[in-house]
C-alpha positions, 0 to 999 in steps of 0.5 A, a space after each residue: 426505773 420509770 415504769 411505762 404507762 399507757 393511756 387512751 385518751 379519748 377523743 381529741 380536738 386537734 387545732 392544726 394544719 392539714 396534710 393531705 395525701 401524705 405517704 413515704 413517696 409524696 411527703 415532701 409535696 404534701 407537707 409543704 402545702 400545711 399552713 404554719 398555724 395550729 388554730 385554723 378554724 377552716 370548717 374542712 379541718 373540723 372534719 378530721 378523724 381518726 385515731 393517732 398514738 402520741 409516744 412521749 417520755 414525759 411519764 409525770 405528764 400522763 395523768 394531768 398534763 396530756 389530759 387537760 391537753 386533749 380537754 382542750 383539743 376535744 372542743 375543736 375536733 371530737 372525731 380524733 382519738 389520741 392514744 398517749 404512750 409514755 415511757 421513762 428510762 428506756 424511751 429511746 430504746 423503745 423507739 428503736 424497738 418501734 423503728 425495727 418493727 416498722 410500728 411507728 408512733 404517729 407522733 414521737 419524741 426522738 433525740 438525735 441518734 436515729 438520723 438513718 432511721 428518721 429519714 425513712 420513717 419520719 417526715 421531713 419538716 423543712 417545708 413547714 413555715 413553722 420550722 423557720 422560726 426554730 434554732 437547733 433544728 441541725 441537731 435533727 437533720 438526716 445525713 440528707 441534710 432534711 430536718 426531721 424533728 423540731 426541739 421541744 426546747 433547749 438545755 444546758 447542763 449544771 448542778 441543781 442544788 437545794 438552797 436551804 441545805 446550803 444555808 444550813 450549812 453556811 455552804 458558797 456556791 463552789 466555783 472549782 472542782 475541789 470546792 464542789 467536792 468539799 461542799 458534797 462532803 459537808 452535805 454528806 457529814 450532815 447525813 444528806 446526800 452530797 451529790 445524787 447519781 442515780 446510777 442504777 438508771 444509768 442515763 442521769 449519769 450522761 452529762 458527765 460524758 456529754 457535756 464535760 468532755 465539751 467544757 474541758 476542751 471547749 470544742 463542740 466536736 470533742 466526742 466527733 474527733 474520736 473517730 479520727 483516731 484508731 485509739 483516741 482514748 488516752 489520758 489526755 482525750 477530754 473524754 477519758 479526762 471526764 471520766 477521771 472526774 467522775 472517778 475523783 467524785 467517786 473516791 470522794 464518796 459523795 454520791 449515795 452509799 451504793 450508787 448503782 443501787 440508786 435509781 432515778 425516781 427514788 433519787 428524784 424523791 429524795 431531793 424533792 424531799 429535801 434529802 440530797 444537795 446536788 445533782 448534775 443535770 440539765 435544766 429541765 430537772 428544776 421544775 420536777 424538783 419542786 415538792 413538798 419540802 422545796 419551793 422553786 425558790 429553794 432551788 438553784 443552778 449553777 455551772 458544774 465546775 469542772 477544773 480548779 481554774 475557774 472554767 466557765 464553759 457550759 454546753 447548750 444543746 435541744 432537747 428531744 424534738 417532736 417528729 411526725 411518723 411517714 407512715 401514719 394512717 391518719 397524716 392529717 390528725 398526726 400533723 394537727 397535733 403535731 402543730 398544736 404541740 409546736 405552736 399553741 402549746 409550745 411556750 407552756 410546754 418549754 416553761 413545764 419543761 424548764 427548758 429555754 425557747 428554740 423558737 425565735 419568736 417565743 421567749 420564755 423566762 425561767 428565774 433560775 437561769 439568772 442565777 446560772 447566767 450570773 456566773 457569766 459562763 461561755 456557751 458552747 453549742 455542741 455539734 451533733 454526732 458525726 456519720 463517722 462516729 456513730 458508725 463506729 460507735 454503733 459498731 462497737 456497741 459503744 455504751 458510754 453508760 456502761 463505763 460510767 457504771 464500771 468507773 463507779 464500781 472501782 474497776 481498773 481505770 486504765 484497763 477500762 480504756 485499754 479495752 475500749 480501745 481495742 474495741 473502737 479500733 477493730 470497729 473502725 477498721 471493720 466499718 
């Protein structure tokens, strides 16, 4: 599990726009006056001072990338101090706790699960000119239809693989599920891990339930439609079918010997060391997979083969976003830093994160997308969670991760979803 790390990073020079007189009551009028560029040379901008907290999930940038950025900022704005707190596996859970405690970081990176909280604790961004240059902002809209975060980048999900292992074992890139399993079994037989799961951390398994149901159905609202039915978790449900695929992979013994003991950081290191054949994740993992044993050209990326019919559906969705706290004590500094990340440093951060650009005016080339696109995938832009779905899921404390672990431990598959249906039906009735 990624350990929480906190760094107090000296004085920061923030290039950015100014936000005057911002508070929860007048945030809209204040933010609408902010210029779009993060490179203001206005003399008054240089007088920005104060202390802010940047709360990030990028633990691997704690000691190198972020300090370099701070050095750049410090040349322009020596009177602003930025504290950087990075948290790994439990980042979104930690953010939820901060919301509950009304201890919201000045700049933070939410996913799209916090619609109600974002309306309460984050500034709406619709009136910032830079917002109009982003796609994927619908993921971060509240129920009031206002935008509360800008995407760090766009992801697609597939299989990151070790080209060296494939070459050594004379393996072809699989295009069907059975071929995928057969390739993984050959990798296992060679003494390596066929497919990494990092199941102890839970979240690396998310693509089996976030991406595969949409790939199977071709429906961006496949998950939201669960809210239409009292007992939606039937065998013909794409969500249940996606877990059936996970079970099939588990039964084929292509994961680690003990998946629930396999944690994220150790498995990432194993991949970098050349001891793992494949990993079903987002494109963001490719830059992280580079290590002593693997160069970027040794890493490939292909669509997850979810059936035996050559299905080509892939899911595209924004990664986490950047947000500004509505309750920041130093809103000018917070907005300036926010704009620095989303403007001056945006292309660099997209490249660093292995993303596709979410900005219309900025194009970033990542070579592994060329291989991925050679399979002629059909893109499905996943829909954001509906209010009805979120209400039911929250009420029953629905956790896809726990279901995945139950499947991997060999618990009765039918009983798992009988129990889920019972809880879902009750939560739907009680909402």
